[in-house]
Steps between C-alpha positions, in 0.01 A plus 500: 500500500575837659440586863549830674729753343826587682573872486763555770815336621343435839221300333768302312679437832167378648453263210857374561420441868187312409698288242287611206584503132464810283456556125543793262300445186669602173858448627735211560334478846171387355548161671472478880824591680548499882475850646826431680672464163353826369605681822861412425497671158658844451290797602439648156381162371251473786387856441433421130313180588284693743422756228399229257265342755612225740228261630484220759468166320185302584492143375192420293290215636493186290167404341321225685378188336653222294765580244402449137660212314770586249287392204228747621750783497630436151154462351581150372315190583654165585217320323525415128227626270 
């Protein structure tokens, strides 16, 4: 899930200070990476990532309620017909 877009280096530094993770959809950075890791990349790589669209990663909430049984997921029944 995407959060706020990061457009400047100062916003990336703020995300690093707040210990947030960032993602860049459509690249190898499509999984959450710590902002401190991204800050240590070379400048032209950071520039290209900012142009592609860098976002703060927001973890999706888990659905509440009981988990379905495995036989319910596969569409098979444990009972014999």
